C-alpha positions as CSV (number, residue, x, y, z in Angstrom):
1,X,-6.1,0.5,34.2
2,X,-5.7,2.2,30.8
3,X,-6.2,0.1,27.7
4,X,-3.1,-1.1,25.9
5,X,-2.5,0.9,22.7
6,X,-2.8,-1.2,19.6
7,X,-0.4,-0.9,16.7
8,X,-1.4,-0.6,13.1
9,X,-1.7,-4.0,11.4
10,X,0.0,-2.5,8.4
11,X,3.7,-3.2,8.8
12,X,6.0,-0.5,7.5
13,X,8.1,-3.1,5.7
14,X,5.0,-4.3,3.9
15,X,4.1,-0.8,2.8
16,X,7.7,-0.1,1.6
17,X,7.6,-3.3,-0.5
18,X,4.4,-2.2,-2.3
19,X,5.3,1.5,-2.6
20,X,6.9,1.4,-6.1
21,X,4.1,-0.9,-7.4
22,X,1.5,1.5,-6.0
23,X,3.3,4.5,-7.6
24,X,4.1,3.1,-11.1
25,X,2.6,-0.4,-11.4
26,X,6.0,-2.1,-11.5
27,X,8.7,-3.1,-9.1
28,X,11.8,-1.3,-10.6
29,X,14.1,-1.8,-7.6
30,X,13.2,-5.4,-6.6
31,X,11.8,-4.3,-3.2
32,X,8.6,-6.3,-3.8
33,X,10.5,-9.4,-5.0
34,X,12.9,-9.2,-2.0
35,X,9.8,-9.1,0.3
36,X,8.3,-12.2,-1.2
37,X,5.8,-10.6,-3.5
38,X,5.6,-12.5,-6.8
39,X,6.3,-10.3,-9.9
40,X,6.8,-11.3,-13.5
41,X,10.0,-10.6,-15.5
42,X,8.8,-7.0,-16.1
43,X,8.3,-6.3,-12.4
44,X,4.5,-6.4,-12.5
45,X,2.5,-8.1,-9.7
46,X,-0.8,-9.9,-10.2
47,X,-3.7,-7.4,-10.4
48,X,-5.7,-9.2,-7.7
49,X,-2.8,-9.2,-5.3
50,X,-2.2,-5.5,-5.9
51,X,-5.9,-4.7,-5.5
52,X,-6.0,-6.5,-2.1
53,X,-2.8,-4.8,-0.9
54,X,-4.2,-1.4,-2.1
55,X,-7.3,-1.9,-0.1
56,X,-5.3,-2.9,3.0
57,X,-2.4,-0.3,2.7
58,X,-3.7,2.4,0.3
59,X,-5.1,4.7,2.9
60,X,-1.7,4.9,4.8
61,X,0.1,5.2,1.4
62,X,-2.1,8.2,0.4
63,X,-1.6,9.8,3.8
64,X,2.1,10.0,2.9
65,X,1.7,10.8,-0.8
66,X,3.4,14.2,-1.4
67,X,3.3,14.6,-5.2
68,X,0.2,16.6,-5.8
69,X,0.8,16.9,-9.6
70,X,0.2,13.3,-10.4
71,X,-1.8,10.4,-9.2
72,X,-0.3,7.0,-8.2
73,X,-0.9,4.2,-10.6
74,X,-2.9,2.2,-8.0
75,X,-5.3,5.1,-7.4
76,X,-6.0,5.4,-11.2
77,X,-6.3,1.6,-11.6
78,X,-8.3,0.6,-8.5
79,X,-9.9,3.8,-7.2
80,X,-9.9,5.2,-3.7
81,X,-8.7,2.8,-1.1
82,X,-10.9,1.6,1.6
83,X,-11.0,4.0,4.5
84,X,-10.7,2.3,7.8
85,X,-12.7,3.8,10.6
86,X,-10.7,4.8,13.6
87,X,-12.3,4.4,17.0
88,X,-12.6,7.5,19.0
89,X,-11.9,7.5,22.7
90,X,-14.6,8.7,25.1
């Protein structure tokens, strides 16, 4: 019997909530706030929370990054996200 295919643990809604913060460092459209991410009155999230989310979701975010003329704020601030190894089938 074939193995059940596993879904990514990164939820698309989760990535969408962090997208503006990863790009600019601020939540301009209240997406993060609506998703329950704490931001201050200027739309900035806590650096530790952003760093954790960047390590968890950054690889997927960078796979979809299309603007080759600029770097996202999170990449400049926290460096390259952790690369998760994908298991190969035999």
